[in-house]
N, C-alpha and C positions, 0 to 999 in steps of 0.2 A: 332609557334612549340611546343604544352605543351611538347611531349617526348623526344623534343631538349634543352632542362633548365638544366644549370647546377645545382649540387645540392650543399649545405656548408653544413657541421657538424657542431656545435658548442656545447662544453659543458659551459653550460648557468655560471656556477661560475668562467671558467677561460674566457671569452671571454671578458667581461666591467663591468664597478662597475660604473651604472648610477644612485645610489644612497645611500651613505655612511650613511643614518640613518636608514638602515635596515642592518646594518654590524656587526651580532651577532656573539660572540665568535668566532674572525675571526684572522688569522694569514700567512699571505703571505708567512713570513719564515719556514713554517712548509708544507712537500709537499705533506701532507693527512688532512690538515685542509682546513674549506671552508676559500676561498681567496675573496668573497665580491661581484664576476660579479651575475648578476640581469637581471631582462624581463626589464628593464628601459635602462641597458646599450644595451641591444640588440635592444631595440628599436630605440636608439639616433645612433648607427650604421647600421642601412637597408640601408642608401642611400651608405653610404660607400660597401656594402655588391653587389647593386643594378650598382655601380661603377663600380668593376669587374666583372660585368657579368654573377654573381648569381640570377636563376630564380626559386629557390627551398631553401629554408630556412631551415633546418633540427633542431630541440632542441633537445638536452639531456630531459631525463624525469625531470618535475619541480614538480612532488609530494611530500609533506611533507614526511621531510625524520625522520629516527630512529635515536634513540642518539646515538646508537651501529654500525658500519658500520661494513662491511664483513671483513673477513682475508685481511690484506696485500692490503685493499681498503680503500676510503675516504666516508662519509656521501654526501659530497658533488656531488658524481658522479650521488646520484639519484637512484641507483640500488637496496636498500633494504628501500622502500619507508614502511611510520609508518601507511598510510591512500591514497588510491588510489581517495577518494573524493576530497584532499581539497591541495591547492596548497604551496609550500615549504615558509615560512613567510620570510623567506632568500632573495627569489626571489622577492618577493611582490605579489598581491594578485590577485582574478579573474578580480575584472576591469583593471586590466593593463594587463594581458595576454588577454581581448578581445581585449584591443587596439592596442597590438601586433597585435594580427591576423587582426584587420582591415587593419590596417599602410601596413602591409604585402600585401594584397590585393590589396589598394590600387596603390601599386608599378608594382602591374602586377606581384608581386612573389604571390609564393603560398609555404605553410611550410609542414611539415612533424612531428608530433609530435612520439618522443622514447617513448614507454610505459613498462611499469611492470606489466605482468601477472600471473605470478605463483606463486610469495614470498613476503613476508611482513617482515618488521624488526621484529627481535626478538621479542622486545621492543614496540611492534606497542600492543596497546590496545585490539586489536581484538585478539591477541594472547590469552589474557586471559580472554577477552567473549567470545569468540569461540574457545574452544581449539580443539573439532573435526574437523575445518575445515583444518586443520593441518594435513600433512605428519607425524608421528613420526622418531625422530632423527635428526640431524641437514642438511640443505638443502645447501652445497657446500659452510662452508666456516661457522664462527663462527659468529652470528649478524643475520643470517637469517630462517627464517619460510617457509617451501614450501606448498603453499597453496595445497588442494587434489581436484584439478576438479575432479573426476569422482563423488565427492557428489554436491547436487542441489546447497546445501544453497551458498558456497562456489564459484562454477562457475557461480552463476545468481549473486552473488555481484560482480565479474570483470566483467561479461559483461555488466551489468546496468553502473559503472562508467569508462568502455573505450565510452559506445554509450553516456554519456553524455558530455566526452570534447566533441567529435565528435560534439554535438546538439550544445555544446556553443561556439566551437573554430573555425568550421567547418575549419578542417585541410583537407588539397589534400589526407592523408594516415597516417594511424596510422605505425610506425613499431613495431612488436612483439620482446623486444629486448629478448637476450640468449634463442632464439629459439630453439639452439640445444638441451637444457636441457630439451624438452619436447620434448615426443612420437611424428611422425607425424599426426598419426590418433588424438589425444589430438590435433595438432595444424589444423587439417582437420575440425572438430568437430565446434573449436573453430570458424574458416576463414567462415564457413559455419553459423552458428546464426549472427556473426556479421555482414555478408551481407544480413541475411535476414531483421534483424532488423534495419542497417543503417535509417538514419534517411532519409526520401524520398526527405525533403529541402537542402544537403547537397550534390545532386550529386552522382555521382558512387563511390561504395566502394573502398576503393584501401586500401592491407593489404600488411609491406614488411616481412621482416625478413632473419634469419641468422640460418636456419637450419644445416649448414654444407656443408659436398657434396665437395671431393678432387678433382672432374675429372669433366669437363663440362658437360657428360652424366649423372652423379651421380646428380647432381644439377637438370637436364631438369625432372630427375625424381622427387628428393624432392620437385620440384616446384610445381609437378603436384599430389604426395600425400598429400603436404600442404595445396593444395588450395591459396599459396600464391602468389602473383601477380607479384614480384619480389625476388629474394634471392642474397645474397651478392655472388663476383666473386671471389671466391677465388684460381680458377688456375693462373685467368690475374692477379693479383696482386703477385704473386709468381714467375709469369710469367715475368715479369717489372723488379721486383729488380733480379734476375735472370741473364738476361739478359744484363741490363744496370752498374748492379752497381757488382754483382761477379765473370764476367764472362764467362756467361753459352752460348753456341750457339741462334743464333740469329732464328735459328728454331727452338727452343722450342716455341718461339712469337708467329712462325707464326703456329706451331701445334696449339697453344691454339687459336687463332683466326680464324681458318681455321671448326675449330671444330662447327664455327657457323653452319655452313654448314648442318649438321646434327639437328640443335635444330632451328627451323624459329622466339623459342620463345626468344629466347638471346636477339634480337634487343631491349624490352625495360624490357626482362624479369630479367635484371638481375643489380646487381647495383656493377658498377666497382669504384676500391677505388683505392690510391697506402700504406696509410695504416689505420690499424684500432684505432677507437679514444683511445683505453684504452691501446693501447700497444706503442712499440718505435717508432717514425716519420721513415718516407720512408729517409730525408734526414738522418737523426743518423745512420742507419743501412746501408743504401750508402757506409757512409764516413769511415764503418769501415770494410768494406769489398773493400775500395780503392778507391770507385766511388765519384764524389762532382758534384757540385751546373751545372757542364752543364747536368752529365749523369740524375742528377735530374729532370734537365728542358727538358730535352727529351724523359724523361719516363710522364712527365706531359700530353707532347704533345701527345701521342702516347695516353694515357690513353685518352684524351677530343677528339681523333682523330678514337675513335673504337668504339664497341659496348657496349649496355645496356647505363643504367642512372648513368652517373660520378656524383661522389658526395665527395669534397674537405673536410679535415678536416682541423678547424680552423686554422690558422698560417702558412697553406699551403705556399700563395703569399711572404712569409718572411722567407720560408725555415726554418722552424721553428725545433728544435734538440730535444726538449723536450717530456718524456713520459719514459713508462715502470717502472723500479726500482725507478727511480726519481721523478713519478708521473706526471699525466698533468700540463702542463706549462700553463702559462696566457698568453693571446695575449699581441703582443708588438705592441703598436698602436703608437711608433713614431720614430719605428726603419725602414731601408728600405725597399721595395715591390720589392725585384730582378726578381719573376715571375709573377707582377701582368700584363705585354705587353702580358703574354703568355697567362694566364688566361681570359685575356679579347678577346682576337683575337679568339681565340679556343671558347669561349662561342657565341661571334656574328658568328661563319665561322658556328657553329650548327644550329642558326637558317637561317643562309642566304642559308646553300646550304643541300638542304634534304638528300640528298647522304647519308651524315657522321651520320645520324640516322638510315634511310630506305633503302639505298643500300642492296643491293645483294652482299655478301662479296663473293672475287674472291682472292685467295693469286694466283697471274699469274709468281713468279721470286722465285727462293730461290738460290741464289750462295754459291757455297762452301766457297770464300772468306769469308762468312760472311753477303750476303747483303739480305734483306726482301721485296718482291715489292708486294702491296694487293692492290686490289681494291675493292670501294664498287660504286653499278651501279643500276642506275635506268635508263626508257626511254629515258628521256630529259637531264641527265646530271652524272657526276660521280668524286667520289674523290679517289685518290692516295695518300699510303703511301708507304713511303720508308725508311728503316732506313738500314745504311752501318755502320755494328760492324768490320770490315775488319780494316789491315792496310795501303789496297791500296786504290787509289781511280776507283770507280766500274761504268760499266757504265750499264746505265740499259733501255732496249725498253720496252715500252708499247706493248702491245697484235694490230695485224694489228686491231683489232676489236674496238681499243679504238683510235691508233691513228693517223689513215687515216680519212681524214673526220672529223675533229675534232680541238678543238681551246683550248688552255690553260689559262686561264680565271685569277689564280692567283695561289700564290706559297708561301710558308710557307719555312722556314729553320733556324734551331738550330745547329750548327757543334762547334764542340770542340776549332777551334781556334777562332769565334770569339765571344761563349759563349752565348751572349744576341741573344734573340728572335729578327730578322729580318722576313719582309712581301717583297713582291715586288709583284704590281698589273701588272699584265700581259696587251699587249695591243696583241689585235689577230690578225691570219694572216691578208698580202693584200689580198682586195675581188678578185682580179685578178691573184692569182695565187691560188694553192692548198693550201688547208688547212691539214696539217699533225703539230702531237706536235713530237718535235725530242726528241734523245733519253737524256734521264738524266742523267748529272755526278756528282756523288755523293761524297763528297771528306770521307774519313774517319773519321767515328765518327761523323757523321753529319745524322738526322732525317729531310727529306722532307714529306712535308702536297701541292697536288698541288688539284686544280679546274679543271674537263674540261668540256667542251661543245660542243655537237655535232649541224653539222652544219644544219640540220632538228628535226624539233619536233618529238618526237618518235623513233629517229633513233637507239636504244639500246634497244627498248623491246624485239626485237626477243634474244640481246644477255639475256637479265632477264631472257626470259623465259626458254634460253637453260640450262642457270645456277642453275634456278630452277626446271630443268627437272633432273638434274642430284645430287638433293640434294637425301639424303641418301639410292644412288645406289651405288654398288660395280661394280668397274672394274675389268679385271683380268690383272693382271700385274705377270710375270715375274721378278726374279731379279736375277742378276748376279755379283758376286764378281772373281775380275779379280786376285786376289792370297791372299785366304783369311789364307796363315799362320796358319793352326791347319791340322793332319791328316785328322780329321772328323769334318768338318766345317758343321755349321747352322748359320741362320741368325736370330736373336731377333727382334721381332715387337714391338714397342709400343709406350707408346706418351696420352698425353692427346684428340688426336682425332680417337686413339680405343678405345673402352670399354673393356679395358681388354689386356693385353697382349698374346701375343704364339711365338715360336718356327719352323721355316723352318726348313727341309735338305734339304743339297745342292747333284746335283750331279754332276758330273764330265760334263764340258761341250766343252772341244777341249783346248788346245792351255794355259791350264794352269787355266783356268777358272773354277769357279764351279758356278753353277742355280741351281737358283727351281721353282718347276712347278708353276704353274701359278694359283697365289693366289688373291683373292678376296680383294679389297684395297677401301676405301669410293674416290667419286670421287671428284678433288679438294683439297683432303686435306692432311696436312704432317705429317706427320709416321716416328718416329722416329726407327733408327737401328743397328744394332750392330755385330757384329763376333764371336761366342759365340760355344763352343762342344754342338755337337750334345747331345742330352739327359739331357741339360743345363735347367734351370727355365730362363723364361724372368727376366732381371733386374728392378725391377722398377724406373718409368716413370722420378722420379728424378735425376736418376744416373746420372753423369758426363761424364761415357763413351758413352751416347747417340749420334747417327750423325742425319742428317733428309734429308729425300728425301719428293719429290714434286709428288703428283702422277697425272697423267695424267685427264683428265677431259673425256675420253672415247675411250682410243687408248689402244687394248690390243698389246701391244710392250715390251721388256728387257728394265728395268732400270742398269744401271751398276753402281754398288756401288764403289765408288773410294778408 
């Protein structure tokens, strides 16, 4: 399955030094100097990536770099190219790049080429030769000159060079770096021209980018407005850190994942990750917030078992902790790789179990004690994700539609007591007895991923249709607060699953409780709530005071807020 493949972003200069003869003016003690990594080093370690289960190799920009780097950055990152038509000599040459692409495809892997499209280094010869190609002033830091893409000549130069790399190297996709620096209309125009002119013998044009977007709804709008096939999923990245490292309620994660129901394109239109290549690593940020390797591994399991196209950052398998102000760290090829088994297992599971990639998302359980239950359902199989961030063991019972007439096919778990990832192959129920999946008992701090199979082909087709029919549909819900603790209470609603917050007035409902009029909320979504004073504005969705409720799929009922 092409869309099932796990990606692996590698910064070429920090990955592996395969050819010491091209190490010009490098210093591995300087965080912002060249360290000697090259394309030969990537080629030499392709088998290591294949063994890890990686199916998509993602290269950082390989263009010839300017000598003057942007402020606070290193030229080795490739973000200030001197010439979009040439490869950085420290990385190798065109023949080596072609050989790398061939070797990737020979292993039935693919690669994504990270490209800069809107600026050159300030010391690029093109700046002196064509000063009219560039916008006046600085482009986001010393050392950069931004191209005026509204002018025909520089725009044509960019399009021609990018298409040349497509023709020569045959990448699966281009990633337009720093897409958030360009207006959506400019991105849409560029994307349309690249698709129109994409070489016919190079398959379907695929374009990725990071145009920004802090909510699932905003990501969907930007993906549509820019014409990009996939965009970086910032809400999931933030939620994984907040829930597993910073003590946020697990409902936040449920809210982000339940937003899939409003955006069918989330299945393959989001690039999911734990950390950005140019910032502090997840393990480093998690440790600073009080988490550790177990929380890191659990977040990794959720990443690989959730929506979108997951992409790891180089060194994830050995819990790399360098980045940000210290500069990107070098790959450690000699040290232990504590997360390699988790990555390998889930990479294989994504290929084996289509529901992990294509399944209809259904949050079926959200317990106030800190447990989330989510299913990805297809007519012939389903995957279940359970996260228990509470202090007590949780019993999670599957909905009747999934537990009756079904068998547990496999079970994966990582918990705080054991730490290392564990997998259990489960024997199906005896043929002479009723098939039923028993409740899951999940210990505190554990993350579980299970795979289910029904007793007959297509048994869950009706459930899938019901879940699809509920997409984008609001159901009327009345919210009841037993003891609001305010003279004139109201309920603020918000969170990633809502496109904007709102405040609902409450009226006395008897017995000291207060209740709202029916309000339409997205069916099956996880929505944040807070009791506030009447007339207040809704808090920001990442406010720590939010609590979370699971909206029913279709009933008009009162939801009691504890």
